[in-house]
C-alpha positions in Angstrom: 0.0 0.0 0.0 1.7 3.2 -1.1 1.9 6.0 1.4 -0.2 9.1 0.5 1.8 11.4 2.8 5.4 11.6 1.6 6.5 12.0 5.2 4.5 8.9 6.4 5.9 5.3 6.0 3.7 2.4 4.9 3.7 1.1 8.4 2.5 4.5 9.7 -0.2 4.6 7.1 -1.5 1.1 8.1 -1.4 2.0 11.7 -3.5 5.1 11.0 -5.9 3.1 8.9 -6.4 0.7 11.8 -7.0 3.5 14.2 -9.5 5.3 12.0 -11.3 2.0 11.1 -11.6 1.0 14.8 -12.6 4.4 16.0 -15.4 4.5 13.4 -16.5 0.9 14.3 -16.6 1.7 18.0 -18.6 4.8 17.5 -21.1 3.0 15.3 -21.4 0.2 17.9 -21.9 2.8 20.6 -24.7 4.4 18.6 -26.3 0.9 17.9 -25.8 0.0 21.6 -23.9 -3.2 20.8 -22.3 -5.2 23.6 -18.6 -5.8 23.7 -19.1 -9.5 23.0 -21.2 -8.8 20.0 -18.6 -6.2 18.8 -15.9 -8.9 18.8 -18.2 -11.2 16.8 -19.0 -8.5 14.3 -15.4 -7.6 13.8 -14.4 -11.2 13.5 -11.5 -11.0 16.0 -10.8 -10.0 19.6 -10.2 -6.3 19.3 -10.8 -5.4 22.8 -8.9 -5.7 26.0 -10.4 -4.9 29.4 -8.4 -1.7 29.6 -9.2 0.0 26.3 -11.2 -1.0 23.2 -8.6 0.5 20.9 -5.5 -0.7 22.7 -4.8 -3.5 20.1 -5.4 -1.2 17.1 -2.4 0.9 18.0 -0.1 -2.0 18.4 -1.0 -4.5 15.7 -2.2 -4.6 12.2 -5.9 -5.7 11.8 -6.6 -8.7 9.7 -7.8 -8.0 6.2 -11.2 -9.7 7.0 -11.7 -7.4 10.0 -11.1 -4.4 7.8 -13.5 -5.8 5.2 -16.2 -6.3 7.9 -15.7 -2.8 9.3 -16.0 -1.4 5.7 -19.4 -3.2 5.2 -20.6 -2.0 8.6 -19.7 1.6 7.7 -21.7 1.1 4.5 -24.7 -0.2 6.6 -24.5 2.8 8.8 -24.4 5.2 5.9 -27.3 3.5 4.2 -29.4 3.6 7.4 -28.8 7.3 7.7 -29.9 7.9 4.1 -33.1 5.8 4.5 -34.1 7.2 7.9 -34.1 11.0 8.6 -34.4 10.4 12.3 -31.1 9.4 13.9 -32.7 7.3 16.6 -34.8 5.4 14.1 -31.7 4.8 11.9 -29.7 3.5 14.9 -32.5 1.4 16.4 -33.3 -0.4 13.1 -30.3 -2.7 13.4 -31.9 -4.3 16.5 -35.5 -4.5 15.5 -37.0 -7.7 14.0 -37.5 -7.6 10.3 -39.9 -9.8 8.3 -37.4 -9.7 5.4 -34.9 -11.5 7.7 -37.4 -14.1 8.9 -38.3 -11.9 11.9 -34.7 -11.7 13.0 -33.0 -8.4 13.5 -30.2 -7.3 11.2 -27.9 -7.6 14.1 -28.9 -11.2 14.6 -28.4 -11.9 10.9 -24.9 -10.3 11.0 -23.9 -12.2 14.2 -25.2 -15.6 13.0 -24.1 -15.5 9.4 -20.8 -13.6 10.0 -19.3 -11.9 6.9 -22.1 -13.3 4.7 -24.7 -11.8 7.0 -23.0 -8.5 7.1 -22.9 -8.4 3.3 -26.5 -9.5 3.2 -27.7 -6.7 5.4 -25.7 -4.1 3.5 -27.0 -5.4 0.1 -30.6 -5.3 1.5 -30.2 -1.7 2.6 -28.5 -0.6 -0.6 -31.3 -2.1 -2.7 -33.8 0.0 -0.7 -31.9 3.1 -1.7 -31.6 2.4 -5.4 
């Protein structure tokens, strides 16, 4: 991955990407009121220590699959805020049962089906927008 900042090394760029991705992920999970154990499942790896949810992000590179999952979750968040004008309605949708998901919530789909479920929820929302 080439560095966009001539003064920044590739390693520094990856570290910054990890920090931004995890900060965004944590903020979204806070808005969605997702438990720490479910955050770990959504991200696909143990990102959290008991001291700080971002501790590992500053000391190790995130796996590609985790970055992919976070990217899809960012897309889900964006789609929800396009579909729903009301912020609370957008953020609570993720936990409400949905007949299109066999009366499961989008969160349940994402947790049970892992990456496939995350992509399924994102595709569902993007189809509503187009």
